[in-house]
mmCIF file of the N, C-alpha and C atoms, coordinates in Angstrom:
data_MODEL
# 
_entry.id   MODEL 
# 
loop_
_atom_site.group_PDB 
_atom_site.id 
_atom_site.type_symbol 
_atom_site.label_atom_id 
_atom_site.label_alt_id 
_atom_site.label_comp_id 
_atom_site.label_asym_id 
_atom_site.label_entity_id 
_atom_site.label_seq_id 
_atom_site.pdbx_PDB_ins_code 
_atom_site.Cartn_x 
_atom_site.Cartn_y 
_atom_site.Cartn_z 
_atom_site.occupancy 
_atom_site.B_iso_or_equiv 
_atom_site.pdbx_formal_charge 
_atom_site.auth_seq_id 
_atom_site.auth_comp_id 
_atom_site.auth_asym_id 
_atom_site.auth_atom_id 
_atom_site.pdbx_PDB_model_num 
ATOM 1   N N  . MET A 1 1  ? 24.394  -40.507 12.043 1.00 0.00 ? 1  MET A N  1 
ATOM 2   C CA . MET A 1 1  ? 23.498  -40.534 10.702 1.00 0.00 ? 1  MET A CA 1 
ATOM 3   C C  . MET A 1 1  ? 22.682  -39.259 10.645 1.00 0.00 ? 1  MET A C  1 
ATOM 4   N N  . ARG A 1 2  ? 22.331  -38.637 11.945 1.00 0.00 ? 2  ARG A N  1 
ATOM 5   C CA . ARG A 1 2  ? 21.751  -37.425 11.862 1.00 0.00 ? 2  ARG A CA 1 
ATOM 6   C C  . ARG A 1 2  ? 22.628  -36.264 11.502 1.00 0.00 ? 2  ARG A C  1 
ATOM 7   N N  . GLY A 1 3  ? 23.936  -36.399 12.037 1.00 0.00 ? 3  GLY A N  1 
ATOM 8   C CA . GLY A 1 3  ? 24.903  -35.361 11.712 1.00 0.00 ? 3  GLY A CA 1 
ATOM 9   C C  . GLY A 1 3  ? 25.220  -35.366 10.204 1.00 0.00 ? 3  GLY A C  1 
ATOM 10  N N  . GLU A 1 4  ? 25.118  -36.493 9.663  1.00 0.00 ? 4  GLU A N  1 
ATOM 11  C CA . GLU A 1 4  ? 25.575  -36.600 8.213  1.00 0.00 ? 4  GLU A CA 1 
ATOM 12  C C  . GLU A 1 4  ? 24.302  -36.050 7.376  1.00 0.00 ? 4  GLU A C  1 
ATOM 13  N N  . PHE A 1 5  ? 23.174  -36.279 7.766  1.00 0.00 ? 5  PHE A N  1 
ATOM 14  C CA . PHE A 1 5  ? 21.916  -35.533 7.117  1.00 0.00 ? 5  PHE A CA 1 
ATOM 15  C C  . PHE A 1 5  ? 22.067  -34.049 7.152  1.00 0.00 ? 5  PHE A C  1 
ATOM 16  N N  . TYR A 1 6  ? 22.236  -33.474 8.525  1.00 0.00 ? 6  TYR A N  1 
ATOM 17  C CA . TYR A 1 6  ? 22.290  -32.026 8.642  1.00 0.00 ? 6  TYR A CA 1 
ATOM 18  C C  . TYR A 1 6  ? 23.611  -31.328 7.796  1.00 0.00 ? 6  TYR A C  1 
ATOM 19  N N  . GLN A 1 7  ? 24.736  -32.279 7.750  1.00 0.00 ? 7  GLN A N  1 
ATOM 20  C CA . GLN A 1 7  ? 25.729  -31.771 6.929  1.00 0.00 ? 7  GLN A CA 1 
ATOM 21  C C  . GLN A 1 7  ? 25.489  -31.742 5.415  1.00 0.00 ? 7  GLN A C  1 
ATOM 22  N N  . GLN A 1 8  ? 24.775  -32.790 5.080  1.00 0.00 ? 8  GLN A N  1 
ATOM 23  C CA . GLN A 1 8  ? 24.212  -32.599 3.631  1.00 0.00 ? 8  GLN A CA 1 
ATOM 24  C C  . GLN A 1 8  ? 23.300  -31.546 3.288  1.00 0.00 ? 8  GLN A C  1 
ATOM 25  N N  . LEU A 1 9  ? 22.441  -31.312 4.294  1.00 0.00 ? 9  LEU A N  1 
ATOM 26  C CA . LEU A 1 9  ? 21.566  -30.123 4.017  1.00 0.00 ? 9  LEU A CA 1 
ATOM 27  C C  . LEU A 1 9  ? 22.633  -28.863 3.838  1.00 0.00 ? 9  LEU A C  1 
ATOM 28  N N  . THR A 1 10 ? 23.299  -28.814 4.984  1.00 0.00 ? 10 THR A N  1 
ATOM 29  C CA . THR A 1 10 ? 24.191  -27.564 4.967  1.00 0.00 ? 10 THR A CA 1 
ATOM 30  C C  . THR A 1 10 ? 24.955  -27.397 3.626  1.00 0.00 ? 10 THR A C  1 
ATOM 31  N N  . ASN A 1 11 ? 25.455  -28.506 2.943  1.00 0.00 ? 11 ASN A N  1 
ATOM 32  C CA . ASN A 1 11 ? 26.341  -28.500 1.862  1.00 0.00 ? 11 ASN A CA 1 
ATOM 33  C C  . ASN A 1 11 ? 25.209  -27.959 0.564  1.00 0.00 ? 11 ASN A C  1 
ATOM 34  N N  . ASP A 1 12 ? 24.270  -28.472 0.649  1.00 0.00 ? 12 ASP A N  1 
ATOM 35  C CA . ASP A 1 12 ? 23.217  -28.203 -0.300 1.00 0.00 ? 12 ASP A CA 1 
ATOM 36  C C  . ASP A 1 12 ? 22.821  -26.726 -0.331 1.00 0.00 ? 12 ASP A C  1 
ATOM 37  N N  . LEU A 1 13 ? 22.512  -26.393 1.003  1.00 0.00 ? 13 LEU A N  1 
ATOM 38  C CA . LEU A 1 13 ? 22.187  -24.877 1.108  1.00 0.00 ? 13 LEU A CA 1 
ATOM 39  C C  . LEU A 1 13 ? 23.244  -23.843 0.490  1.00 0.00 ? 13 LEU A C  1 
ATOM 40  N N  . GLU A 1 14 ? 24.522  -24.124 0.810  1.00 0.00 ? 14 GLU A N  1 
ATOM 41  C CA . GLU A 1 14 ? 25.690  -23.425 0.440  1.00 0.00 ? 14 GLU A CA 1 
ATOM 42  C C  . GLU A 1 14 ? 25.919  -23.332 -0.880 1.00 0.00 ? 14 GLU A C  1 
ATOM 43  N N  . THR A 1 15 ? 25.739  -24.741 -1.524 1.00 0.00 ? 15 THR A N  1 
ATOM 44  C CA . THR A 1 15 ? 25.854  -24.754 -3.023 1.00 0.00 ? 15 THR A CA 1 
ATOM 45  C C  . THR A 1 15 ? 24.536  -23.943 -3.577 1.00 0.00 ? 15 THR A C  1 
ATOM 46  N N  . ALA A 1 16 ? 23.490  -23.958 -3.057 1.00 0.00 ? 16 ALA A N  1 
ATOM 47  C CA . ALA A 1 16 ? 22.231  -23.242 -3.570 1.00 0.00 ? 16 ALA A CA 1 
ATOM 48  C C  . ALA A 1 16 ? 22.632  -21.615 -3.633 1.00 0.00 ? 16 ALA A C  1 
ATOM 49  N N  . ARG A 1 17 ? 23.345  -21.089 -2.435 1.00 0.00 ? 17 ARG A N  1 
ATOM 50  C CA . ARG A 1 17 ? 23.562  -19.755 -2.296 1.00 0.00 ? 17 ARG A CA 1 
ATOM 51  C C  . ARG A 1 17 ? 24.803  -19.638 -3.371 1.00 0.00 ? 17 ARG A C  1 
ATOM 52  N N  . ALA A 1 18 ? 25.684  -20.347 -3.292 1.00 0.00 ? 18 ALA A N  1 
ATOM 53  C CA . ALA A 1 18 ? 26.853  -20.026 -4.400 1.00 0.00 ? 18 ALA A CA 1 
ATOM 54  C C  . ALA A 1 18 ? 26.289  -19.928 -5.940 1.00 0.00 ? 18 ALA A C  1 
ATOM 55  N N  . GLU A 1 19 ? 25.371  -20.865 -6.179 1.00 0.00 ? 19 GLU A N  1 
ATOM 56  C CA . GLU A 1 19 ? 24.654  -20.703 -7.656 1.00 0.00 ? 19 GLU A CA 1 
ATOM 57  C C  . GLU A 1 19 ? 23.838  -19.759 -7.856 1.00 0.00 ? 19 GLU A C  1 
ATOM 58  N N  . GLY A 1 20 ? 23.526  -19.014 -6.761 1.00 0.00 ? 20 GLY A N  1 
ATOM 59  C CA . GLY A 1 20 ? 22.365  -17.951 -6.858 1.00 0.00 ? 20 GLY A CA 1 
ATOM 60  C C  . GLY A 1 20 ? 21.052  -18.559 -7.021 1.00 0.00 ? 20 GLY A C  1 
ATOM 61  N N  . LEU A 1 21 ? 20.793  -19.617 -6.491 1.00 0.00 ? 21 LEU A N  1 
ATOM 62  C CA . LEU A 1 21 ? 19.561  -20.368 -6.344 1.00 0.00 ? 21 LEU A CA 1 
ATOM 63  C C  . LEU A 1 21 ? 18.685  -20.323 -5.174 1.00 0.00 ? 21 LEU A C  1 
ATOM 64  N N  . PHE A 1 22 ? 19.444  -19.859 -4.137 1.00 0.00 ? 22 PHE A N  1 
ATOM 65  C CA . PHE A 1 22 ? 18.830  -19.523 -2.734 1.00 0.00 ? 22 PHE A CA 1 
ATOM 66  C C  . PHE A 1 22 ? 17.988  -18.356 -2.751 1.00 0.00 ? 22 PHE A C  1 
ATOM 67  N N  . LYS A 1 23 ? 16.699  -18.591 -2.440 1.00 0.00 ? 23 LYS A N  1 
ATOM 68  C CA . LYS A 1 23 ? 15.754  -17.478 -2.239 1.00 0.00 ? 23 LYS A CA 1 
ATOM 69  C C  . LYS A 1 23 ? 15.613  -16.889 -0.934 1.00 0.00 ? 23 LYS A C  1 
ATOM 70  N N  . GLU A 1 24 ? 15.962  -15.678 -0.836 1.00 0.00 ? 24 GLU A N  1 
ATOM 71  C CA . GLU A 1 24 ? 15.832  -15.098 0.422  1.00 0.00 ? 24 GLU A CA 1 
ATOM 72  C C  . GLU A 1 24 ? 14.378  -14.222 0.528  1.00 0.00 ? 24 GLU A C  1 
ATOM 73  N N  . GLU A 1 25 ? 13.688  -14.459 1.611  1.00 0.00 ? 25 GLU A N  1 
ATOM 74  C CA . GLU A 1 25 ? 12.442  -13.848 1.764  1.00 0.00 ? 25 GLU A CA 1 
ATOM 75  C C  . GLU A 1 25 ? 12.712  -12.187 1.954  1.00 0.00 ? 25 GLU A C  1 
ATOM 76  N N  . ARG A 1 26 ? 12.004  -11.353 1.310  1.00 0.00 ? 26 ARG A N  1 
ATOM 77  C CA . ARG A 1 26 ? 12.010  -9.956  1.594  1.00 0.00 ? 26 ARG A CA 1 
ATOM 78  C C  . ARG A 1 26 ? 11.146  -9.500  2.619  1.00 0.00 ? 26 ARG A C  1 
ATOM 79  N N  . ILE A 1 27 ? 11.687  -8.620  3.537  1.00 0.00 ? 27 ILE A N  1 
ATOM 80  C CA . ILE A 1 27 ? 11.028  -8.140  4.710  1.00 0.00 ? 27 ILE A CA 1 
ATOM 81  C C  . ILE A 1 27 ? 10.131  -6.920  4.264  1.00 0.00 ? 27 ILE A C  1 
ATOM 82  N N  . ILE A 1 28 ? 8.918   -6.995  4.098  1.00 0.00 ? 28 ILE A N  1 
ATOM 83  C CA . ILE A 1 28 ? 7.856   -5.836  3.745  1.00 0.00 ? 28 ILE A CA 1 
ATOM 84  C C  . ILE A 1 28 ? 7.754   -4.941  5.087  1.00 0.00 ? 28 ILE A C  1 
ATOM 85  N N  . THR A 1 29 ? 7.873   -3.532  4.733  1.00 0.00 ? 29 THR A N  1 
ATOM 86  C CA . THR A 1 29 ? 7.985   -2.567  5.706  1.00 0.00 ? 29 THR A CA 1 
ATOM 87  C C  . THR A 1 29 ? 6.954   -1.622  5.392  1.00 0.00 ? 29 THR A C  1 
ATOM 88  N N  . SER A 1 30 ? 5.943   -2.017  4.273  1.00 0.00 ? 30 SER A N  1 
ATOM 89  C CA . SER A 1 30 ? 4.917   -1.034  4.122  1.00 0.00 ? 30 SER A CA 1 
ATOM 90  C C  . SER A 1 30 ? 3.730   -1.661  4.218  1.00 0.00 ? 30 SER A C  1 
ATOM 91  N N  . ALA A 1 31 ? 2.554   -1.070  4.102  1.00 0.00 ? 31 ALA A N  1 
ATOM 92  C CA . ALA A 1 31 ? 1.105   -1.829  4.109  1.00 0.00 ? 31 ALA A CA 1 
ATOM 93  C C  . ALA A 1 31 ? 1.068   -2.599  2.851  1.00 0.00 ? 31 ALA A C  1 
ATOM 94  N N  . GLN A 1 32 ? 0.348   -3.898  2.946  1.00 0.00 ? 32 GLN A N  1 
ATOM 95  C CA . GLN A 1 32 ? 0.250   -4.673  1.831  1.00 0.00 ? 32 GLN A CA 1 
ATOM 96  C C  . GLN A 1 32 ? -0.764  -3.985  0.881  1.00 0.00 ? 32 GLN A C  1 
ATOM 97  N N  . GLN A 1 33 ? -0.245  -3.660  -0.451 1.00 0.00 ? 33 GLN A N  1 
ATOM 98  C CA . GLN A 1 33 ? -0.817  -3.229  -1.661 1.00 0.00 ? 33 GLN A CA 1 
ATOM 99  C C  . GLN A 1 33 ? -0.102  -3.610  -2.835 1.00 0.00 ? 33 GLN A C  1 
ATOM 100 N N  . ALA A 1 34 ? -0.443  -3.189  -3.993 1.00 0.00 ? 34 ALA A N  1 
ATOM 101 C CA . ALA A 1 34 ? 0.237   -3.539  -5.317 1.00 0.00 ? 34 ALA A CA 1 
ATOM 102 C C  . ALA A 1 34 ? 1.631   -3.027  -5.241 1.00 0.00 ? 34 ALA A C  1 
ATOM 103 N N  . ASP A 1 35 ? 2.092   -1.904  -4.688 1.00 0.00 ? 35 ASP A N  1 
ATOM 104 C CA . ASP A 1 35 ? 3.444   -1.403  -4.705 1.00 0.00 ? 35 ASP A CA 1 
ATOM 105 C C  . ASP A 1 35 ? 3.854   -1.349  -3.344 1.00 0.00 ? 35 ASP A C  1 
ATOM 106 N N  . ILE A 1 36 ? 4.777   -2.154  -2.815 1.00 0.00 ? 36 ILE A N  1 
ATOM 107 C CA . ILE A 1 36 ? 5.235   -2.149  -1.554 1.00 0.00 ? 36 ILE A CA 1 
ATOM 108 C C  . ILE A 1 36 ? 6.817   -1.713  -1.506 1.00 0.00 ? 36 ILE A C  1 
ATOM 109 N N  . THR A 1 37 ? 6.988   -1.407  0.123  1.00 0.00 ? 37 THR A N  1 
ATOM 110 C CA . THR A 1 37 ? 8.308   -1.143  0.265  1.00 0.00 ? 37 THR A CA 1 
ATOM 111 C C  . THR A 1 37 ? 9.041   -2.162  1.132  1.00 0.00 ? 37 THR A C  1 
ATOM 112 N N  . VAL A 1 38 ? 10.338  -2.623  0.590  1.00 0.00 ? 38 VAL A N  1 
ATOM 113 C CA . VAL A 1 38 ? 11.056  -3.620  1.413  1.00 0.00 ? 38 VAL A CA 1 
ATOM 114 C C  . VAL A 1 38 ? 11.996  -3.085  2.297  1.00 0.00 ? 38 VAL A C  1 
ATOM 115 N N  . ALA A 1 39 ? 12.575  -3.890  3.113  1.00 0.00 ? 39 ALA A N  1 
ATOM 116 C CA . ALA A 1 39 ? 13.483  -3.464  4.104  1.00 0.00 ? 39 ALA A CA 1 
ATOM 117 C C  . ALA A 1 39 ? 14.569  -2.543  3.447  1.00 0.00 ? 39 ALA A C  1 
ATOM 118 N N  . ASP A 1 40 ? 15.207  -2.760  2.494  1.00 0.00 ? 40 ASP A N  1 
ATOM 119 C CA . ASP A 1 40 ? 16.298  -2.169  1.800  1.00 0.00 ? 40 ASP A CA 1 
ATOM 120 C C  . ASP A 1 40 ? 15.830  -0.598  1.110  1.00 0.00 ? 40 ASP A C  1 
ATOM 121 N N  . GLY A 1 41 ? 14.429  -0.412  1.547  1.00 0.00 ? 41 GLY A N  1 
ATOM 122 C CA . GLY A 1 41 ? 14.070  0.922   0.995  1.00 0.00 ? 41 GLY A CA 1 
ATOM 123 C C  . GLY A 1 41 ? 13.438  0.738   -0.465 1.00 0.00 ? 41 GLY A C  1 
ATOM 124 N N  . SER A 1 42 ? 13.662  -0.302  -1.152 1.00 0.00 ? 42 SER A N  1 
ATOM 125 C CA . SER A 1 42 ? 13.319  -0.521  -2.702 1.00 0.00 ? 42 SER A CA 1 
ATOM 126 C C  . SER A 1 42 ? 11.771  -0.447  -2.638 1.00 0.00 ? 42 SER A C  1 
ATOM 127 N N  . HIS A 1 43 ? 11.219  -0.103  -3.640 1.00 0.00 ? 43 HIS A N  1 
ATOM 128 C CA . HIS A 1 43 ? 9.749   -0.136  -3.894 1.00 0.00 ? 43 HIS A CA 1 
ATOM 129 C C  . HIS A 1 43 ? 9.505   -1.276  -5.187 1.00 0.00 ? 43 HIS A C  1 
ATOM 130 N N  . VAL A 1 44 ? 8.892   -1.981  -4.702 1.00 0.00 ? 44 VAL A N  1 
ATOM 131 C CA . VAL A 1 44 ? 8.764   -3.399  -5.769 1.00 0.00 ? 44 VAL A CA 1 
ATOM 132 C C  . VAL A 1 44 ? 7.050   -3.623  -5.756 1.00 0.00 ? 44 VAL A C  1 
ATOM 133 N N  . ILE A 1 45 ? 6.812   -4.309  -6.951 1.00 0.00 ? 45 ILE A N  1 
ATOM 134 C CA . ILE A 1 45 ? 5.530   -4.680  -7.154 1.00 0.00 ? 45 ILE A CA 1 
ATOM 135 C C  . ILE A 1 45 ? 5.265   -5.997  -6.329 1.00 0.00 ? 45 ILE A C  1 
ATOM 136 N N  . ASN A 1 46 ? 4.093   -5.999  -5.715 1.00 0.00 ? 46 ASN A N  1 
ATOM 137 C CA . ASN A 1 46 ? 3.901   -7.047  -4.544 1.00 0.00 ? 46 ASN A CA 1 
ATOM 138 C C  . ASN A 1 46 ? 3.154   -8.282  -5.485 1.00 0.00 ? 46 ASN A C  1 
ATOM 139 N N  . PHE A 1 47 ? 4.097   -9.170  -5.944 1.00 0.00 ? 47 PHE A N  1 
ATOM 140 C CA . PHE A 1 47 ? 3.519   -10.223 -6.649 1.00 0.00 ? 47 PHE A CA 1 
ATOM 141 C C  . PHE A 1 47 ? 3.178   -11.645 -5.430 1.00 0.00 ? 47 PHE A C  1 
ATOM 142 N N  . CYS A 1 48 ? 3.697   -11.345 -4.416 1.00 0.00 ? 48 CYS A N  1 
ATOM 143 C CA . CYS A 1 48 ? 3.322   -12.378 -3.332 1.00 0.00 ? 48 CYS A CA 1 
ATOM 144 C C  . CYS A 1 48 ? 2.037   -12.380 -2.862 1.00 0.00 ? 48 CYS A C  1 
ATOM 145 N N  . ALA A 1 49 ? 1.094   -11.660 -3.232 1.00 0.00 ? 49 ALA A N  1 
ATOM 146 C CA . ALA A 1 49 ? -0.136  -11.392 -2.793 1.00 0.00 ? 49 ALA A CA 1 
ATOM 147 C C  . ALA A 1 49 ? -1.218  -11.460 -4.031 1.00 0.00 ? 49 ALA A C  1 
ATOM 148 N N  . ASN A 1 50 ? -2.464  -11.612 -3.713 1.00 0.00 ? 50 ASN A N  1 
ATOM 149 C CA . ASN A 1 50 ? -3.340  -11.588 -4.923 1.00 0.00 ? 50 ASN A CA 1 
ATOM 150 C C  . ASN A 1 50 ? -3.782  -10.410 -5.295 1.00 0.00 ? 50 ASN A C  1 
ATOM 151 N N  . ASN A 1 51 ? -3.167  -9.228  -4.837 1.00 0.00 ? 51 ASN A N  1 
ATOM 152 C CA . ASN A 1 51 ? -3.618  -7.880  -4.921 1.00 0.00 ? 51 ASN A CA 1 
ATOM 153 C C  . ASN A 1 51 ? -2.548  -7.020  -5.785 1.00 0.00 ? 51 ASN A C  1 
ATOM 154 N N  . TYR A 1 52 ? -1.615  -7.637  -6.746 1.00 0.00 ? 52 TYR A N  1 
ATOM 155 C CA . TYR A 1 52 ? -0.629  -7.145  -7.219 1.00 0.00 ? 52 TYR A CA 1 
ATOM 156 C C  . TYR A 1 52 ? -1.327  -6.131  -8.479 1.00 0.00 ? 52 TYR A C  1 
ATOM 157 N N  . LEU A 1 53 ? -2.297  -6.197  -8.934 1.00 0.00 ? 53 LEU A N  1 
ATOM 158 C CA . LEU A 1 53 ? -3.012  -5.177  -9.590 1.00 0.00 ? 53 LEU A CA 1 
ATOM 159 C C  . LEU A 1 53 ? -3.648  -3.961  -8.902 1.00 0.00 ? 53 LEU A C  1 
ATOM 160 N N  . GLY A 1 54 ? -3.663  -4.280  -7.568 1.00 0.00 ? 54 GLY A N  1 
ATOM 161 C CA . GLY A 1 54 ? -4.180  -3.030  -6.796 1.00 0.00 ? 54 GLY A CA 1 
ATOM 162 C C  . GLY A 1 54 ? -5.661  -2.871  -6.828 1.00 0.00 ? 54 GLY A C  1 
ATOM 163 N N  . LEU A 1 55 ? -6.414  -3.662  -7.200 1.00 0.00 ? 55 LEU A N  1 
ATOM 164 C CA . LEU A 1 55 ? -7.746  -3.847  -7.314 1.00 0.00 ? 55 LEU A CA 1 
ATOM 165 C C  . LEU A 1 55 ? -8.358  -3.927  -5.899 1.00 0.00 ? 55 LEU A C  1 
ATOM 166 N N  . ALA A 1 56 ? -7.811  -4.516  -5.033 1.00 0.00 ? 56 ALA A N  1 
ATOM 167 C CA . ALA A 1 56 ? -8.442  -4.565  -3.615 1.00 0.00 ? 56 ALA A CA 1 
ATOM 168 C C  . ALA A 1 56 ? -8.742  -3.123  -3.093 1.00 0.00 ? 56 ALA A C  1 
ATOM 169 N N  . ASN A 1 57 ? -8.131  -2.238  -3.422 1.00 0.00 ? 57 ASN A N  1 
ATOM 170 C CA . ASN A 1 57 ? -8.258  -0.708  -2.965 1.00 0.00 ? 57 ASN A CA 1 
ATOM 171 C C  . ASN A 1 57 ? -8.936  0.146   -3.955 1.00 0.00 ? 57 ASN A C  1 
ATOM 172 N N  . HIS A 1 58 ? -9.368  -0.340  -5.129 1.00 0.00 ? 58 HIS A N  1 
ATOM 173 C CA . HIS A 1 58 ? -9.981  0.535   -6.067 1.00 0.00 ? 58 HIS A CA 1 
ATOM 174 C C  . HIS A 1 58 ? -11.402 0.773   -5.497 1.00 0.00 ? 58 HIS A C  1 
ATOM 175 N N  . PRO A 1 59 ? -11.771 2.095   -5.623 1.00 0.00 ? 59 PRO A N  1 
ATOM 176 C CA . PRO A 1 59 ? -13.052 2.524   -5.024 1.00 0.00 ? 59 PRO A CA 1 
ATOM 177 C C  . PRO A 1 59 ? -14.388 2.072   -5.847 1.00 0.00 ? 59 PRO A C  1 
ATOM 178 N N  . ASP A 1 60 ? -14.044 1.934   -7.020 1.00 0.00 ? 60 ASP A N  1 
ATOM 179 C CA . ASP A 1 60 ? -15.059 1.137   -7.708 1.00 0.00 ? 60 ASP A CA 1 
ATOM 180 C C  . ASP A 1 60 ? -15.534 -0.401  -7.532 1.00 0.00 ? 60 ASP A C  1 
ATOM 181 N N  . LEU A 1 61 ? -14.485 -0.981  -7.179 1.00 0.00 ? 61 LEU A N  1 
ATOM 182 C CA . LEU A 1 61 ? -14.643 -2.513  -6.946 1.00 0.00 ? 61 LEU A CA 1 
ATOM 183 C C  . LEU A 1 61 ? -15.136 -2.464  -5.392 1.00 0.00 ? 61 LEU A C  1 
ATOM 184 N N  . ILE A 1 62 ? -14.696 -1.655  -4.412 1.00 0.00 ? 62 ILE A N  1 
ATOM 185 C CA . ILE A 1 62 ? -15.230 -1.602  -3.254 1.00 0.00 ? 62 ILE A CA 1 
ATOM 186 C C  . ILE A 1 62 ? -16.676 -1.230  -3.199 1.00 0.00 ? 62 ILE A C  1 
ATOM 187 N N  . ALA A 1 63 ? -16.871 -0.421  -3.848 1.00 0.00 ? 63 ALA A N  1 
ATOM 188 C CA . ALA A 1 63 ? -18.345 0.108   -3.880 1.00 0.00 ? 63 ALA A CA 1 
ATOM 189 C C  . ALA A 1 63 ? -19.262 -1.183  -4.617 1.00 0.00 ? 63 ALA A C  1 
ATOM 190 N N  . ALA A 1 64 ? -18.774 -1.596  -5.518 1.00 0.00 ? 64 ALA A N  1 
ATOM 191 C CA . ALA A 1 64 ? -19.592 -2.808  -6.219 1.00 0.00 ? 64 ALA A CA 1 
ATOM 192 C C  . ALA A 1 64 ? -19.752 -3.964  -5.104 1.00 0.00 ? 64 ALA A C  1 
ATOM 193 N N  . ALA A 1 65 ? -18.617 -4.297  -4.530 1.00 0.00 ? 65 ALA A N  1 
ATOM 194 C CA . ALA A 1 65 ? -18.713 -5.512  -3.482 1.00 0.00 ? 65 ALA A CA 1 
ATOM 195 C C  . ALA A 1 65 ? -19.734 -5.242  -2.402 1.00 0.00 ? 65 ALA A C  1 
ATOM 196 N N  . LYS A 1 66 ? -19.576 -3.763  -2.074 1.00 0.00 ? 66 LYS A N  1 
ATOM 197 C CA . LYS A 1 66 ? -20.554 -3.415  -0.772 1.00 0.00 ? 66 LYS A CA 1 
ATOM 198 C C  . LYS A 1 66 ? -22.096 -3.356  -1.199 1.00 0.00 ? 66 LYS A C  1 
ATOM 199 N N  . ALA A 1 67 ? -22.180 -2.965  -2.636 1.00 0.00 ? 67 ALA A N  1 
ATOM 200 C CA . ALA A 1 67 ? -23.779 -3.137  -3.160 1.00 0.00 ? 67 ALA A CA 1 
ATOM 201 C C  . ALA A 1 67 ? -24.151 -4.584  -3.214 1.00 0.00 ? 67 ALA A C  1 
ATOM 202 N N  . GLY A 1 68 ? -23.225 -5.539  -3.638 1.00 0.00 ? 68 GLY A N  1 
ATOM 203 C CA . GLY A 1 68 ? -23.714 -6.845  -3.608 1.00 0.00 ? 68 GLY A CA 1 
ATOM 204 C C  . GLY A 1 68 ? -23.990 -7.301  -2.248 1.00 0.00 ? 68 GLY A C  1 
ATOM 205 N N  . MET A 1 69 ? -23.198 -7.006  -1.363 1.00 0.00 ? 69 MET A N  1 
ATOM 206 C CA . MET A 1 69 ? -23.178 -7.798  -0.161 1.00 0.00 ? 69 MET A CA 1 
ATOM 207 C C  . MET A 1 69 ? -24.702 -7.069  0.495  1.00 0.00 ? 69 MET A C  1 
ATOM 208 N N  . ASP A 1 70 ? -24.879 -5.695  0.204  1.00 0.00 ? 70 ASP A N  1 
ATOM 209 C CA . ASP A 1 70 ? -26.163 -4.943  0.805  1.00 0.00 ? 70 ASP A CA 1 
ATOM 210 C C  . ASP A 1 70 ? -27.414 -5.779  0.068  1.00 0.00 ? 70 ASP A C  1 
ATOM 211 N N  . SER A 1 71 ? -27.278 -6.150  -1.169 1.00 0.00 ? 71 SER A N  1 
ATOM 212 C CA . SER A 1 71 ? -28.395 -6.635  -1.693 1.00 0.00 ? 71 SER A CA 1 
ATOM 213 C C  . SER A 1 71 ? -28.717 -8.073  -1.553 1.00 0.00 ? 71 SER A C  1 
ATOM 214 N N  . HIS A 1 72 ? -27.523 -8.931  -1.469 1.00 0.00 ? 72 HIS A N  1 
ATOM 215 C CA . HIS A 1 72 ? -27.634 -10.264 -1.299 1.00 0.00 ? 72 HIS A CA 1 
ATOM 216 C C  . HIS A 1 72 ? -27.107 -10.718 -0.118 1.00 0.00 ? 72 HIS A C  1 
ATOM 217 N N  . GLY A 1 73 ? -26.544 -10.123 0.764  1.00 0.00 ? 73 GLY A N  1 
ATOM 218 C CA . GLY A 1 73 ? -26.017 -10.698 2.098  1.00 0.00 ? 73 GLY A CA 1 
ATOM 219 C C  . GLY A 1 73 ? -24.605 -11.234 1.849  1.00 0.00 ? 73 GLY A C  1 
ATOM 220 N N  . PHE A 1 74 ? -24.059 -11.798 2.998  1.00 0.00 ? 74 PHE A N  1 
ATOM 221 C CA . PHE A 1 74 ? -22.863 -12.549 2.805  1.00 0.00 ? 74 PHE A CA 1 
ATOM 222 C C  . PHE A 1 74 ? -22.700 -13.511 3.907  1.00 0.00 ? 74 PHE A C  1 
ATOM 223 N N  . GLY A 1 75 ? -21.721 -14.429 3.648  1.00 0.00 ? 75 GLY A N  1 
ATOM 224 C CA . GLY A 1 75 ? -21.846 -15.547 4.542  1.00 0.00 ? 75 GLY A CA 1 
ATOM 225 C C  . GLY A 1 75 ? -21.574 -16.829 4.314  1.00 0.00 ? 75 GLY A C  1 
# 
């Protein structure tokens, strides 16, 4: 029974690949930011993180966050 289950999974995965429905994870080779580089050298927008707009590295946002923590604390 276990072998049948694994065979069914294998068949389903092969079907998904053949139909172009299988998702391959990209390997990120650069720092996490709005624009990243993946293993094949392509530059793509990083929608797999919450920083796809690049705001986490924006100097005004960093300064505002620091000012808020300096005045109100954190934790």
